[in-house]
C-alpha positions, -999 to +999 in steps of 0.1 A: +176-343+255+162-360+225+146-335+205+116-358+196+105-358+233+114-324+240+080-315+223+060-341+243+073-332+276+064-295+271+028-303+261+025-327+289+041-308+316+028-275+305-011-287+297-009-308+327-001-280+352-025-257+336-055-283+338-049-291+375-045-255+383-078-245+366-093-276+383-082-266+418-092-230+411-127-240+400-131-267+430-123-238+454-145-208+443-173-230+428-201-251+449-222-268+420-222-305+417-215-301+380-186-279+383-171-302+409-172-328+385-155-310+358-131-297+383-124-334+392-118-344+357-095-315+352-072-324+381-069-359+373-066-353+337-040-329+343-019-352+366-023-380+339-008-353+312+018-343+335+029-379+344+030-386+305+050-356+301+076-365+327+073-399+312+087-385+278+113-362+297+127-393+311+131-411+278+144-381+263+171-378+288+180-417+285+163-431+312+134-456+314+100-442+313+089-452+344+107-426+362+079-402+348+059-415+377+079-391+399+050-370+385+026-383+412+049-363+433+040-332+414+063-305+410+088-321+433+089-350+410+097-326+381+126-310+400+140-346+407+139-357+373+154-323+361+185-331+382+191-366+367+221-358+342+213-361+305+226-392+290+222-380+254+241-348+258+262-344+229+299-341+237+314-309+239+341-300+210+378-301+223 
């Protein structure tokens, strides 16, 4: 994987999952209208961050960024993209 995309991937996937998790927990345990709007923003914003992270992951592995839309499948999309072979892997020394 290209090193310049590794950081973007970690930030996007990490913050995306965290924001979605916080938003989901807030939506389950709080019944105040304002908090529910905040929870929805966290969930959808986290989804956008997650897709951006997977977009960077796909580019870093040598594929088109559009494969990052697998993020719509959440963690299943991450696993699918993880299974793609890395086109930028350095050849092993003989």
